[in-house]
C-alpha positions as CSV (number, residue, x, y, z in Angstrom):
1,M,-11.2,14.4,-6.8
2,K,-12.1,10.4,-5.8
3,V,-15.1,10.8,-4.3
4,F,-16.2,12.4,-7.3
5,Y,-14.9,10.2,-9.7
6,A,-16.9,7.4,-7.1
7,M,-20.0,9.3,-7.2
8,T,-19.9,8.8,-12.0
9,L,-18.9,4.9,-11.1
10,Y,-22.2,4.5,-8.4
11,N,-24.1,6.6,-11.6
12,L,-22.5,4.3,-13.8
13,K,-24.0,1.1,-11.8
14,G,-20.3,0.1,-11.0
15,Y,-21.2,0.7,-6.8
16,S,-18.6,-2.2,-6.0
17,K,-15.6,0.1,-6.8
18,A,-17.6,3.3,-6.0
19,M,-18.0,1.4,-3.2
20,E,-13.8,0.9,-2.4
21,I,-13.5,3.9,-3.3
22,L,-15.4,5.6,-0.6
23,L,-13.8,3.2,1.7
24,F,-10.2,3.8,1.4
25,S,-10.6,7.7,0.7
26,I,-12.7,7.8,3.9
27,A,-9.8,5.8,5.9
28,Q,-6.8,7.1,4.4
29,T,-8.2,10.7,5.3
30,S,-10.7,10.5,8.9
31,S,-8.7,11.7,11.7
32,D,-12.3,9.5,14.1
33,R,-10.6,7.2,16.5
34,N,-13.5,4.7,15.2
35,I,-11.9,4.3,11.4
36,K,-8.5,5.2,12.5
37,N,-9.7,0.9,14.0
38,I,-11.0,0.0,11.2
39,K,-8.3,1.5,8.9
40,K,-5.6,-1.5,8.9
41,L,-8.8,-3.8,9.0
42,L,-9.5,-2.1,4.6
43,N,-5.7,-1.6,3.7
44,S,-5.6,-5.0,4.5
45,M,-8.6,-6.4,1.9
46,P,-8.0,-6.9,-1.9
47,I,-8.3,-4.9,-4.4
48,N,-9.9,-5.4,-7.0
């Protein structure tokens, strides 16, 4: 559901928030080794 919300935000020119939602969704759900390596970085970023 978050992905569709992000797509809507992007279409409404809410680019930054849309990308934030997508990046955090990927970090939380991916099993990819490379994504897991940067998950800590993404989780330490402030959320606006």
